[in-house]
GUMISE-635353 format. One record per residue (C-alpha): residue number from 1; residue in one letter; chain; x, y, z. Coordinates in steps of 0.02 Angstrom, whole numbers, plus 50000, padded with zeros to 5 digits. Layout:
BEGIN
[r NUM; A; A; [X; Y; Z]]
...
END
This chain:
BEGIN
[r 1; M; A; [49997; 49998; 49995]]
[r 2; I; A; [50078; 50166; 49945]]
[r 3; K; A; [50046; 50329; 50041]]
[r 4; R; A; [49933; 50441; 49946]]
[r 5; T; A; [50026; 50591; 50000]]
[r 6; I; A; [49955; 50719; 49870]]
[r 7; Y; A; [49782; 50689; 49957]]
[r 8; L; A; [49840; 50684; 50134]]
[r 9; N; A; [49924; 50848; 50118]]
[r 10; K; A; [49767; 50919; 50045]]
[r 11; I; A; [49658; 50846; 50198]]
[r 12; E; A; [49797; 50893; 50333]]
[r 13; P; A; [49739; 51071; 50365]]
[r 14; F; A; [49566; 51017; 50399]]
[r 15; I; A; [49603; 50885; 50532]]
[r 16; D; A; [49513; 50908; 50693]]
[r 17; K; A; [49428; 51071; 50616]]
[r 18; D; A; [49241; 51084; 50619]]
[r 19; I; A; [49214; 51049; 50434]]
[r 20; I; A; [49158; 50894; 50345]]
[r 21; K; A; [49293; 50816; 50235]]
[r 22; I; A; [49209; 50735; 50083]]
[r 23; I; A; [49321; 50625; 49979]]
[r 24; T; A; [49252; 50596; 49799]]
[r 25; G; A; [49305; 50493; 49650]]
[r 26; I; A; [49269; 50351; 49528]]
[r 27; R; A; [49248; 50184; 49598]]
[r 28; R; A; [49402; 50091; 49657]]
[r 29; S; A; [49519; 50244; 49639]]
[r 30; G; A; [49573; 50224; 49819]]
[r 31; K; A; [49453; 50326; 49920]]
[r 32; S; A; [49437; 50183; 50057]]
[r 33; V; A; [49612; 50162; 50071]]
[r 34; L; A; [49634; 50346; 50099]]
[r 35; L; A; [49511; 50340; 50231]]
[r 36; Q; A; [49621; 50205; 50319]]
[r 37; Q; A; [49779; 50312; 50292]]
[r 38; I; A; [49697; 50461; 50370]]
[r 39; Q; A; [49658; 50344; 50520]]
[r 40; T; A; [49847; 50300; 50522]]
[r 41; E; A; [49893; 50482; 50528]]
[r 42; L; A; [49778; 50513; 50669]]
[r 43; V; A; [49843; 50373; 50770]]
[r 44; K; A; [50018; 50449; 50750]]
[r 45; R; A; [49952; 50613; 50814]]
[r 46; G; A; [49910; 50524; 50973]]
[r 47; K; A; [49719; 50492; 50935]]
[r 48; K; A; [49638; 50331; 51005]]
[r 49; Q; A; [49572; 50206; 50883]]
[r 50; A; A; [49431; 50173; 51007]]
[r 51; N; A; [49365; 50348; 50961]]
[r 52; F; A; [49354; 50294; 50777]]
[r 53; I; A; [49184; 50246; 50699]]
[r 54; Y; A; [49204; 50167; 50520]]
[r 55; M; A; [49056; 50105; 50409]]
[r 56; N; A; [49060; 50054; 50234]]
[r 57; F; A; [48879; 50062; 50163]]
[r 58; E; A; [48915; 49944; 50017]]
[r 59; N; A; [48938; 49815; 50153]]
[r 60; L; A; [48772; 49721; 50189]]
[r 61; Q; A; [48820; 49738; 50377]]
[r 62; Y; A; [48752; 49915; 50371]]
[r 63; E; A; [48603; 49883; 50261]]
[r 64; A; A; [48492; 49921; 50403]]
[r 65; L; A; [48573; 50098; 50411]]
[r 66; L; A; [48526; 50150; 50231]]
[r 67; D; A; [48394; 50280; 50298]]
[r 68; Y; A; [48464; 50436; 50385]]
[r 69; R; A; [48355; 50415; 50533]]
[r 70; D; A; [48412; 50248; 50569]]
[r 71; L; A; [48597; 50296; 50532]]
[r 72; N; A; [48575; 50445; 50648]]
[r 73; Q; A; [48516; 50342; 50793]]
[r 74; E; A; [48656; 50209; 50771]]
[r 75; L; A; [48793; 50347; 50759]]
[r 76; V; A; [48724; 50443; 50914]]
[r 77; K; A; [48726; 50288; 51014]]
[r 78; R; A; [48910; 50246; 50972]]
[r 79; I; A; [48963; 50434; 50990]]
[r 80; E; A; [48893; 50445; 51165]]
[r 81; Q; A; [48990; 50298; 51213]]
[r 82; I; A; [49155; 50376; 51170]]
[r 83; D; A; [49266; 50481; 51289]]
[r 84; G; A; [49319; 50632; 51197]]
[r 85; K; A; [49308; 50677; 51013]]
[r 86; A; A; [49239; 50557; 50890]]
[r 87; Y; A; [49308; 50530; 50727]]
[r 88; L; A; [49183; 50464; 50595]]
[r 89; F; A; [49238; 50377; 50426]]
[r 90; L; A; [49087; 50348; 50314]]
[r 91; D; A; [49121; 50258; 50159]]
[r 92; E; A; [49011; 50270; 49997]]
[r 93; I; A; [48884; 50382; 50096]]
[r 94; Q; A; [48778; 50410; 49940]]
[r 95; K; A; [48696; 50233; 49978]]
[r 96; V; A; [48610; 50324; 50122]]
[r 97; A; A; [48459; 50424; 50084]]
[r 98; S; A; [48461; 50596; 50140]]
[r 99; W; A; [48630; 50565; 50233]]
[r 100; E; A; [48666; 50755; 50233]]
[r 101; K; A; [48531; 50779; 50377]]
[r 102; T; A; [48624; 50667; 50483]]
[r 103; I; A; [48787; 50719; 50451]]
[r 104; N; A; [48735; 50901; 50477]]
[r 105; S; A; [48660; 50867; 50637]]
[r 106; L; A; [48798; 50765; 50711]]
[r 107; R; A; [48914; 50900; 50666]]
[r 108; A; A; [48821; 51027; 50755]]
[r 109; S; A; [48775; 50929; 50914]]
[r 110; Y; A; [48929; 50828; 50955]]
[r 111; D; A; [49114; 50843; 50958]]
[r 112; C; A; [49164; 50753; 50803]]
[r 113; D; A; [49272; 50752; 50659]]
[r 114; I; A; [49188; 50685; 50502]]
[r 115; Y; A; [49257; 50606; 50349]]
[r 116; I; A; [49143; 50533; 50207]]
[r 117; T; A; [49168; 50464; 50036]]
[r 118; G; A; [49058; 50456; 49882]]
[r 119; S; A; [49069; 50390; 49699]]
[r 120; N; A; [48944; 50509; 49625]]
[r 121; S; A; [48959; 50698; 49600]]
[r 122; Q; A; [48772; 50727; 49636]]
[r 123; L; A; [48830; 50700; 49815]]
[r 124; L; A; [48863; 50889; 49820]]
[r 125; S; A; [48721; 50959; 49723]]
[r 126; G; A; [48550; 51026; 49741]]
[r 127; E; A; [48474; 51031; 49904]]
[r 128; L; A; [48621; 50929; 49971]]
[r 129; A; A; [48735; 51082; 49946]]
[r 130; T; A; [48614; 51197; 50030]]
[r 131; E; A; [48600; 51082; 50177]]
[r 132; I; A; [48788; 51086; 50216]]
[r 133; A; A; [48841; 51239; 50117]]
[r 134; G; A; [48996; 51312; 50189]]
[r 135; R; A; [49027; 51164; 50299]]
[r 136; Y; A; [49125; 51048; 50190]]
[r 137; V; A; [49274; 51034; 50090]]
[r 138; E; A; [49297; 50914; 49939]]
[r 139; I; A; [49450; 50819; 49900]]
[r 140; K; A; [49439; 50735; 49732]]
[r 141; V; A; [49540; 50564; 49714]]
[r 142; Y; A; [49610; 50506; 49551]]
[r 143; P; A; [49686; 50334; 49501]]
[r 144; F; A; [49872; 50321; 49522]]
[r 145; S; A; [49979; 50446; 49437]]
[r 146; F; A; [50126; 50381; 49340]]
[r 147; A; A; [50242; 50416; 49494]]
[r 148; E; A; [50128; 50323; 49614]]
[r 149; F; A; [50117; 50186; 49482]]
[r 150; L; A; [50315; 50168; 49486]]
[r 151; E; A; [50313; 50158; 49678]]
[r 152; A; A; [50174; 50032; 49680]]
[r 153; I; A; [50263; 49913; 49569]]
[r 154; N; A; [50436; 49951; 49644]]
[r 155; S; A; [50513; 50005; 49488]]
[r 156; D; A; [50694; 50031; 49489]]
[r 157; R; A; [50663; 50174; 49360]]
[r 158; Q; A; [50799; 50101; 49248]]
[r 159; N; A; [50681; 50083; 49103]]
[r 160; L; A; [50551; 50207; 49117]]
[r 161; D; A; [50501; 50196; 48934]]
[r 162; R; A; [50447; 50019; 48965]]
[r 163; D; A; [50362; 50064; 49126]]
[r 164; F; A; [50275; 50200; 49049]]
[r 165; A; A; [50205; 50095; 48903]]
[r 166; T; A; [50133; 49972; 49042]]
[r 167; Y; A; [50048; 50119; 49120]]
[r 168; M; A; [49985; 50192; 48960]]
[r 169; E; A; [49902; 50032; 48926]]
[r 170; L; A; [49833; 49976; 49100]]
[r 171; G; A; [49795; 50153; 49175]]
[r 172; G; A; [49813; 50192; 49356]]
[r 173; M; A; [49674; 50088; 49454]]
[r 174; P; A; [49777; 50047; 49609]]
[r 175; F; A; [49734; 49862; 49620]]
[r 176; L; A; [49810; 49833; 49440]]
[r 177; T; A; [49981; 49867; 49519]]
[r 178; L; A; [49971; 49692; 49611]]
[r 179; I; A; [49930; 49599; 49446]]
[r 180; Y; A; [50013; 49712; 49312]]
[r 181; S; A; [50113; 49572; 49237]]
[r 182; D; A; [49956; 49469; 49203]]
[r 183; Q; A; [49875; 49547; 49053]]
[r 184; Q; A; [49717; 49440; 49046]]
[r 185; A; A; [49691; 49468; 49236]]
[r 186; C; A; [49711; 49655; 49212]]
[r 187; N; A; [49584; 49659; 49067]]
[r 188; T; A; [49451; 49567; 49172]]
[r 189; Y; A; [49476; 49678; 49312]]
[r 190; L; A; [49455; 49837; 49205]]
[r 191; Q; A; [49301; 49763; 49127]]
[r 192; D; A; [49227; 49738; 49294]]
[r 193; I; A; [49272; 49915; 49356]]
[r 194; Y; A; [49178; 49980; 49191]]
[r 195; S; A; [49024; 49874; 49225]]
[r 196; S; A; [49023; 49930; 49402]]
[r 197; V; A; [49025; 50116; 49356]]
[r 198; V; A; [48894; 50089; 49218]]
[r 199; L; A; [48776; 49971; 49298]]
[r 200; K; A; [48781; 50030; 49483]]
[r 201; D; A; [48827; 50218; 49470]]
[r 202; I; A; [48723; 50255; 49301]]
[r 203; V; A; [48601; 50127; 49258]]
[r 204; D; A; [48535; 50082; 49434]]
[r 205; R; A; [48538; 50258; 49501]]
[r 206; H; A; [48446; 50334; 49348]]
[r 207; A; A; [48337; 50194; 49310]]
[r 208; I; A; [48401; 50181; 49129]]
[r 209; R; A; [48324; 50044; 49024]]
[r 210; N; A; [48412; 50077; 48856]]
[r 211; V; A; [48593; 50005; 48919]]
[r 212; D; A; [48643; 49980; 48741]]
[r 213; L; A; [48619; 50171; 48704]]
[r 214; L; A; [48726; 50209; 48855]]
[r 215; Q; A; [48862; 50102; 48810]]
[r 216; R; A; [48875; 50166; 48638]]
[r 217; I; A; [48882; 50342; 48704]]
[r 218; T; A; [49019; 50296; 48819]]
[r 219; S; A; [49117; 50221; 48689]]
[r 220; Y; A; [49091; 50367; 48569]]
[r 221; L; A; [49152; 50480; 48703]]
[r 222; S; A; [49302; 50375; 48734]]
[r 223; S; A; [49344; 50367; 48545]]
[r 224; E; A; [49334; 50546; 48536]]
[r 225; I; A; [49450; 50594; 48680]]
[r 226; G; A; [49519; 50771; 48651]]
[r 227; H; A; [49400; 50818; 48514]]
[r 228; P; A; [49252; 50934; 48520]]
[r 229; I; A; [49092; 50842; 48553]]
[r 230; S; A; [48910; 50888; 48516]]
[r 231; A; A; [48754; 50805; 48550]]
[r 232; T; A; [48702; 50821; 48370]]
[r 233; G; A; [48867; 50738; 48318]]
[r 234; I; A; [48825; 50589; 48436]]
[r 235; A; A; [48652; 50583; 48363]]
[r 236; K; A; [48720; 50568; 48188]]
[r 237; F; A; [48839; 50439; 48242]]
[r 238; L; A; [48699; 50331; 48311]]
[r 239; K; A; [48591; 50357; 48156]]
[r 240; N; A; [48731; 50283; 48052]]
[r 241; E; A; [48724; 50134; 48174]]
[r 242; H; A; [48535; 50115; 48143]]
[r 243; R; A; [48503; 50192; 48314]]
[r 244; T; A; [48398; 50337; 48358]]
[r 245; S; A; [48399; 50452; 48512]]
[r 246; S; A; [48337; 50624; 48553]]
[r 247; I; A; [48468; 50762; 48598]]
[r 248; D; A; [48398; 50784; 48773]]
[r 249; T; A; [48423; 50601; 48807]]
[r 250; I; A; [48594; 50602; 48735]]
[r 251; L; A; [48637; 50755; 48845]]
[r 252; D; A; [48562; 50664; 48994]]
[r 253; Y; A; [48671; 50509; 48967]]
[r 254; I; A; [48831; 50611; 48954]]
[r 255; S; A; [48789; 50710; 49108]]
[r 256; Y; A; [48763; 50542; 49202]]
[r 257; T; A; [48934; 50471; 49143]]
[r 258; C; A; [49021; 50638; 49217]]
[r 259; D; A; [48911; 50622; 49375]]
[r 260; A; A; [49000; 50450; 49405]]
[r 261; Y; A; [49165; 50524; 49377]]
[r 262; L; A; [49185; 50417; 49215]]
[r 263; F; A; [49213; 50577; 49115]]
[r 264; T; A; [49247; 50750; 49141]]
[r 265; R; A; [49197; 50894; 49039]]
[r 266; V; A; [49312; 51033; 48987]]
[r 267; P; A; [49250; 51194; 48929]]
[r 268; R; A; [49329; 51289; 48783]]
[r 269; T; A; [49373; 51465; 48806]]
[r 270; H; A; [49422; 51617; 48697]]
[r 271; L; A; [49581; 51681; 48775]]
[r 272; Q; A; [49557; 51855; 48714]]
[r 273; G; A; [49379; 51887; 48749]]
[r 274; K; A; [49377; 51764; 48911]]
[r 275; Q; A; [49201; 51701; 48851]]
[r 276; T; A; [49161; 51518; 48869]]
[r 277; L; A; [49095; 51418; 48716]]
[r 278; K; A; [48926; 51355; 48748]]
[r 279; V; A; [48952; 51212; 48621]]
[r 280; N; A; [49072; 51076; 48573]]
[r 281; D; A; [49165; 51041; 48743]]
[r 282; K; A; [49290; 50910; 48759]]
[r 283; Y; A; [49279; 50754; 48865]]
[r 284; Y; A; [49423; 50656; 48946]]
[r 285; I; A; [49415; 50490; 49037]]
[r 286; T; A; [49457; 50480; 49216]]
[r 287; D; A; [49567; 50331; 49189]]
[r 288; H; A; [49640; 50290; 49018]]
[r 289; G; A; [49644; 50102; 49062]]
[r 290; L; A; [49459; 50097; 49057]]
[r 291; R; A; [49466; 50172; 48886]]
[r 292; Q; A; [49576; 50014; 48832]]
[r 293; T; A; [49439; 49910; 48895]]
[r 294; M; A; [49302; 49988; 48793]]
[r 295; L; A; [49397; 50013; 48636]]
[r 296; D; A; [49555; 49906; 48639]]
[r 297; S; A; [49649; 50036; 48550]]
[r 298; N; A; [49761; 50140; 48674]]
[r 299; Q; A; [49918; 50102; 48571]]
[r 300; Q; A; [49835; 50150; 48407]]
[r 301; N; A; [49784; 50317; 48479]]
[r 302; I; A; [49925; 50366; 48578]]
[r 303; D; A; [49915; 50550; 48545]]
[r 304; Q; A; [49737; 50548; 48633]]
[r 305; I; A; [49807; 50439; 48771]]
[r 306; L; A; [49955; 50560; 48807]]
[r 307; E; A; [49828; 50717; 48812]]
[r 308; N; A; [49719; 50615; 48923]]
[r 309; I; A; [49863; 50576; 49044]]
[r 310; V; A; [49924; 50759; 49060]]
[r 311; F; A; [49741; 50816; 49079]]
[r 312; I; A; [49718; 50710; 49225]]
[r 313; E; A; [49879; 50751; 49297]]
[r 314; L; A; [49849; 50932; 49299]]
[r 315; L; A; [49682; 50900; 49387]]
[r 316; R; A; [49779; 50796; 49516]]
[r 317; R; A; [49896; 50941; 49551]]
[r 318; G; A; [49749; 51053; 49589]]
[r 319; Y; A; [49735; 51154; 49429]]
[r 320; K; A; [49570; 51206; 49350]]
[r 321; V; A; [49585; 51170; 49161]]
[r 322; S; A; [49501; 51235; 49012]]
[r 323; V; A; [49545; 51226; 48817]]
[r 324; G; A; [49604; 51387; 48748]]
[r 325; I; A; [49548; 51460; 48578]]
[r 326; N; A; [49684; 51574; 48521]]
[r 327; D; A; [49609; 51656; 48364]]
[r 328; K; A; [49578; 51510; 48251]]
[r 329; K; A; [49707; 51397; 48340]]
[r 330; E; A; [49680; 51289; 48499]]
[r 331; I; A; [49782; 51267; 48646]]
[r 332; D; A; [49756; 51094; 48721]]
[r 333; F; A; [49758; 51155; 48908]]
[r 334; V; A; [49747; 51314; 48994]]
[r 335; A; A; [49785; 51266; 49177]]
[r 336; Q; A; [49758; 51388; 49328]]
[r 337; K; A; [49781; 51376; 49512]]
[r 338; G; A; [49759; 51538; 49601]]
[r 339; N; A; [49890; 51654; 49518]]
[r 340; D; A; [49980; 51515; 49440]]
[r 341; K; A; [49938; 51494; 49255]]
[r 342; R; A; [50018; 51392; 49122]]
[r 343; Y; A; [49983; 51333; 48945]]
[r 344; Y; A; [50011; 51163; 48881]]
[r 345; Q; A; [50019; 51084; 48710]]
[r 346; V; A; [50030; 50900; 48702]]
[r 347; T; A; [50091; 50786; 48554]]
[r 348; Y; A; [50170; 50619; 48529]]
[r 349; I; A; [50328; 50665; 48437]]
[r 350; L; A; [50383; 50826; 48354]]
[r 351; G; A; [50438; 50723; 48204]]
[r 352; S; A; [50423; 50850; 48066]]
[r 353; Q; A; [50439; 51042; 48040]]
[r 354; T; A; [50249; 51049; 48010]]
[r 355; T; A; [50219; 50972; 48178]]
[r 356; I; A; [50349; 51084; 48265]]
[r 357; E; A; [50270; 51234; 48190]]
[r 358; R; A; [50089; 51180; 48232]]
[r 359; E; A; [50130; 51147; 48416]]
[r 360; F; A; [50235; 51297; 48453]]
[r 361; G; A; [50138; 51406; 48330]]
[r 362; A; A; [49981; 51386; 48447]]
[r 363; Y; A; [50048; 51516; 48556]]
[r 364; D; A; [50063; 51648; 48420]]
[r 365; G; A; [49989; 51813; 48477]]
[r 366; I; A; [49977; 51766; 48663]]
[r 367; A; A; [50067; 51914; 48740]]
[r 368; D; A; [50062; 51871; 48923]]
[r 369; N; A; [50208; 51798; 49021]]
[r 370; Y; A; [50136; 51646; 49088]]
[r 371; P; A; [50241; 51483; 49055]]
[r 372; K; A; [50195; 51399; 48891]]
[r 373; Y; A; [50247; 51213; 48864]]
[r 374; V; A; [50248; 51091; 48728]]
[r 375; L; A; [50248; 50920; 48796]]
[r 376; S; A; [50302; 50763; 48690]]
[r 377; M; A; [50404; 50601; 48705]]
[r 378; D; A; [50559; 50678; 48621]]
[r 379; K; A; [50720; 50652; 48715]]
[r 380; F; A; [50802; 50814; 48666]]
[r 381; D; A; [50763; 50984; 48719]]
[r 382; M; A; [50676; 51085; 48576]]
[r 383; S; A; [50634; 51246; 48675]]
[r 384; C; A; [50629; 51402; 48571]]
[r 385; N; A; [50562; 51582; 48580]]
[r 386; G; A; [50528; 51573; 48776]]
[r 387; I; A; [50418; 51417; 48746]]
[r 388; I; A; [50475; 51271; 48857]]
[r 389; H; A; [50486; 51102; 48769]]
[r 390; Q; A; [50472; 50955; 48898]]
[r 391; N; A; [50473; 50765; 48895]]
[r 392; I; A; [50307; 50688; 48952]]
[r 393; I; A; [50381; 50567; 49065]]
[r 394; D; A; [50484; 50710; 49153]]
[r 395; F; A; [50341; 50818; 49170]]
[r 396; L; A; [50239; 50680; 49254]]
[r 397; L; A; [50382; 50639; 49372]]
[r 398; E; A; [50433; 50818; 49422]]
[r 399; K; A; [50416; 50868; 49596]]
END
């Protein structure tokens, strides 16, 4: 088990503070393990394990507590038996109907430090957001970064190209690092995750009857990673496959995949006027290994996979990311975190003068002094005109 330091560092300032820590992310990305690591850190600080209350609501043991009133009654009973502050660790809380009422009541009534996880972004929307507004902080957990992947497989880093090729094919779901040398086992595990996300977090939650349509839409989004997407374009694609669907249904299904953290929508923004385009957003998959499961084509679409890996890494590092429209040119990523703003172009190889001019030329006319990068798999530095060229592996492993 490797230490998820990047997330522990984000949680650390809020430990023992009167604020609910909500850990979100796609299924099996490591949220439950992170809860365990938080408990380990608390023990190091001198907290007593007897003061910890842990529940995983996907465990049948807690099936009788899936109503907020029953859960509240059970937690109140346990908290009142604890001497001192109680520490609550509630895993996959979205299974509990109206859970926010219990959590908010406990926070207000007892001396407790609360940590919860969820696998659906609707966890923090609508009425729920009003109920606990201003009383929570969200920490988004992603599958293993390349650096975490190397640590988990005990790589000696003597052949990073080989290790990166494995990472590109398998993705970063933590359990895969235990079986990564068995290709068939990895494929089976990834297929199971995909089925769990689609069936449990989308089909069951939204009572979808046309599962085939949902799967075709997820496959389409996967195949078009990094390309502008429109519901009209998907409708035409479906029509060519002799399927029909309304635009509203397509938009709903896309929204459901994002709610389940399978995909992330990225807006396209004009850099000069700052306005956000209302159509043709781009979508990236949370774990590129799942794309391999759906399409069996990661090696054939290496440019898309590299772009996806860089995008998720920027999110992992805490950046807000958009696609930049620079006149008639497009910049892959505009990443911003407070006053820290950076531009990124991602390509496989700068193998021709045309490619070099396209990637570096995307920045023509941008007069600000924020760092501008071109990332590729090339081994030698081709930086020019103040634009930084960096190897993608070096970018992923930088501190």
